[in-house]
N, C-alpha and C positions, 0 to 999 in steps of 0.2 A: 545706667546702673539702677537696680531696683531699690525700693525703700527698705526691704528686708536686709539688703547688703549694707546699706548705710547704717541701719540699726545695729547690725552685727559688729561692724567696725567701730562704732561708737562704744559698744559694750566692751570690746577688746581693749580700747584705749583706757576705759575705766579700770579694767582688770590690771593692765600694765601699771597704771598709776598707783593702784592699791598695793602692788608688790615691789615697789622701787627698792625697798630695803632688802629684798631677797638676795642671798649670795649667788643664786643662779642667774640673776639679771646681769646683762653686760651693757657696756656703755657704747653708744654710737650716736653722738649728738643728743644724748639724753638716755635715760635708763629704759631697757626693754628686755623681754625674755626671748629666748630662741624661738623662731617663728617660721612656719611654712604656710604659704597661701596658694590655693589652687582656684582656677577660674574655669567654669564650663562655658564655652562660647558656641552659640549658634551663628550669629553674625554680629556686626559692630553695634547693633542696637539691642540685641538680646543675649544676655549673659548673666551668670550668677557666680559668686565666689564664696569661699569658706576660708577660715583661718584655723590652723592647728598650732597651739603654743605649748611650750615645754617648761614645766616648773617642778622642782624636786619634791615640793610639799603637796602637789596635786595627786589625785587618783584617776584611774581610768573610768570610774563611774561618774554619772552626771552630778555636778555641783552647781547649784543655782547662784552661788557667790562668784564663780569663775566662768562657767560655761553659758552660752546663749543658745536657747532652743531654736531650731529651724522653723520659720514661719513661711509657708508657701505663698508666693505672690498671687494676687488676683489676676486671673486670665493670663498667667505667665506661660510662655512657650517652652521654658526649660526650668530645671531645678537641680541644685546640688547641695548635699549635706553630708556630714560624717556622723558616725554613730559612736556613742559612748559604749563601754563594755556592758552596760545594762540596757542597751538598745534604745537610747533616746537620740533622735535625730537632732544634730546641732549645726549651727552656723559658726560658732566659736567653740572650740574643743581644746581645753587645757589639760594636758596629761604629763606624767613624769617621763623623762628619758629612760629607755630600758636598760636593764642589766645584761646578763648573759643571754637570757631568752629574748627573742625579737618582740617588738611591739607591732601588732597588726591592727590597723584602723580601717574599718569597713566604710565604704562610700556609698551613697545613694544618688543615682543619676536618673532624672526624669525628663521626658520629652513629650510634647503634645503630638508631634508628628514624626514620622520616619525621616531620616536624612543624615547628613554628615555633621559631626561636632568635633570640637577639640577640647582637650583638658590641658590648660596652660599652667605651668608653675610660674607665678608672678613674683614670688618672694621666697627666699630661703636664706635666713639671716641668723647668724650666731649659733647655729647648731654645730657642736664640736666635730672636728674632722674624723674622730674615731667612729662616727656613725655613717653607715650607708643609708641612703633614703631612696626607696624604690616605689614606683607606681606599678601595680600588678594587674593584668587584665586576664581574668579567668576564662572569659568567653572565647578569646582567640589564642589563649596561652602565650601571651606576650608580656613584655615588661619595659619600663623606662627608668633609667638612672636619673633621678631628679637632681642630682648634683651636677651632672654634665649636660643634660638635655632639658629643654623648657616646654616642649609642646608634643602632645600625643593626639593623633587624628584617629577617629573611629566612626562607625556608623551605627545608628539606631534603627532597628526594624520593629515597628510596632506589632507586627505579626509574630514576633519571636520575643517572648518575655525575658529570655536569657540575655538579650542584647542591651537591656537597660535594667533599672531597678537597683536593688541593694545587694545583689550577689555577683556582680561582675567585677567591680574595682575594689582594690584595697591599697592602702599605703602601708609599707613595711619599713620600719626603722630598726636597724640592727647594728651591733658593734662589728667593725671589720677586724677579724682576728689579727691581721698583721699590724694593726694600729692599737691593739689593746696594751695594757700595762705588761711589760716584760722585765723580769729580773735577769740581768746579764751575768751577774756574778756576786757572790757573797763569801767573804773570807774573814779570818780573825787571826790575831797574833798577840803574844804577850808583850806589853810595852812597859816603860818605866812608870807611867801614870796609871796603869791598869790594863785590862784586856781591850785591845783595839779592834773594833769591828768596822769593816768597810764594805760597801756594796754599790753596784752600778745598775742603772735601769734605763729603759727606753719607754717613751710615751706615758710617763707618769703625770705629765702636766703639773698643775699646782694644787691638786685636791686629793692626792693620795696620802693616806696616813700609814706610816711605818711604825709598828709596835715591835720593840726589841724584847724578845722573850728568852728566859734562861731556865735550864734544868740542871739539877745537881743529883738526880737519881737515874742517870743513864737514859734520859729521854722519856721516862714514864709520865712525868708531869712537867709542864712549863708554866712559869709565871712571868707577868710583864714587869720589865725593869723601867721602861720609859717609852715614850712615843714621839715621833717627829712628823711634821707636815712637810710634804714635798715642796720644792721651790722651782722645779723644772730643770735643774742643772744636770740631772742624770748621774750624779756622784754624791755619795753620802758617807758619813762616818759617825761612830759613837764610841765612847770609852766607858767601859764598866770599871768604875774606880774602886769597887768593893767586891771583887770576885771571891768565891768560896775556895777553900783549899781543896786540892785534888782537881778532878775534871769538871769543867763547866761547859755545858752544851748550849749553843745559841741557835735561834732561828728568828726569822722575820715574819710577822703577821702583817700582810699588806691589804689595805682596804681602799678600793678605787673610788672614783667619783660617784658611782652608783651604789656603794655599799657592798660590792662583791668582795669577798675575802679569799685570799690565797696565801699559801705558806711557802717559804723558801726551803732550800736544803738545810741540813743541820751542820753546823761547824763546831769544832771542839778546841778548847784551850785548857791546858792543865799546868801544874807547877813545873813540869819538865819542858815547858815551852813547845808543846806539841800542838800542831794545828792540822785540821782536816777540813777539806771542802768536799762534801760527799758528791755533789752533782758535778762540779768542775774537775775534780781529781780522780774519782773512781767510777762514776756513772756517766754515760752519754745516752740521752733519750732523743730519738729522732724518727720521723719528722715531728716537729713540735711547733704549732698545733697540728693535730691529726684528725682526720675524719674516718680513718680505716685502720690500717696496720701501724703499730708503733714498734720500734726496734730499741732494745736495751743492750748496750755494750758495757761490760764490767771490766774495768782496767785491772788486769791481773798482775801487772808489774808497776805498782804505784810509786816507785822511786825509793828513796831512803826510808827504811822502815822506822827509823827513829823519829821521823817527822810526820808519818802518817799512822795514826793509831786506829782509825775507824775500819780500814779495809781488812787488815789481817791477811793480805794477799801476798805481800812481798816474801818470797821464799816459800810460798805455800805449796801444799800437796797438789799433784795433778788430779787427785780424786776429789777436789773441793766441791761441795754441794752448796747451792744457794737457795735459800727460802725467799721467794719473790712474792710480794703482795702489792696489789693495787688498792688504794684506800681513797675514799671520797673525802671532801673537806669537812664532813661531819664526823669523821673518824671511823666509819664503818668499812670493813674489808669487803671489797667487791669481788676480788679474784685472788686466789692463792695457789702457787705452784712451787715445786722443787725442781731445780735444774742443775745439771752438772756442766752446763755449757755457759761460757762467759758471754756468749751472744744469744740473746733471747728475743722472741718475737711474740706479739699478741695482737689479735684483732679486737679493736675497741669500738667498732662501728655501732654496737648496740647500746653503748653507754649514753646516759643523758649528757648533753653538752655542759661543760663546766671544767673546773680544775681538779686534777687528781694527783695523788702522791704515789710514787713507786718506792717501796722500801725493800732493801735487800739485806738479808741476815745470813751470817755464816751458820750453816745448818749444824755444824759440829759443836761449836762452843757458844752459839747464839749471840755472838758479837755483831754489832751493826757494821755492815760493809759500806752502805751508802744510802742516801735518800735523795730523790729528785722529784720534780713536778712536771706534768704535761697538761696541755689544754685539749679537751675533746671538743671539736667544732660541732 
């Protein structure tokens, strides 16, 4: 092991010690942050390794309080470092875990002579399962899933500068769409103690914040009633003990472990004990998540019209027109169409990855038919 590797590991230990109180740290015989270690191996006597740690309060730029600059070894036959986003080569690189957008960390591989090498994943500890971790090889257009595989063999050709250096390898950390926070259902009803809201989720872990929001002006504005921290149970409830007279519209504002915010469908409760769940009762959006075409099915026969007030579809006219809008989480309308068909399709491949709202309005009387969300991968 080289002296620079020992120095880097010592600095990493100091970094870990200094952030023991961090909520991102996890316990494993002591406190530590999520960690990935990679080793460049020429042979049993010549190798170099780096550490990439994950801390919510870090940035991707070089920080001399957390990161350790890479120091080339004297007369070394190999060298491995990772780059900060401001292009500083590092032996220890502390960064935040990514949100919706992937985190790409560029590696630098150096070799004195041509020959075979391996990149070994020697440690992958406490990185939440929601994240995929990949080693990407631009030179031969190959990749390695670092969660399931530990070693990648490759060759360096000193006559071909693309086979080594800082433009061949990257580490990509990204959230797996199937393991992201998903709202499975959100409903409401009038109860003896107030309006009772219930919802079920998947993959919320114990760091999701649910903010319960209410509107009394037909959804024009919402204000926060309260917030709850997830406990990993997948099932939650809340009672609005002081509802306003008339119609009360509710929605959830959900903030995941990385601060990414998404919204639920809207549900309604009024003095006549009417309840609506726009996404589950009147709208079906699939596939969700999607990377291309999404389909919207509007339920035209929503059941007992005395219990569904959002749709306005029960007993409706065959000439019903729907005003359909796709809205981003900032509230801007991305796409707007009018359709006479209860089955609607749209290609969303050009949208930026993230969460979007589909809002359907009765074009005749401008009443809300339903609202749902989808994730663009």
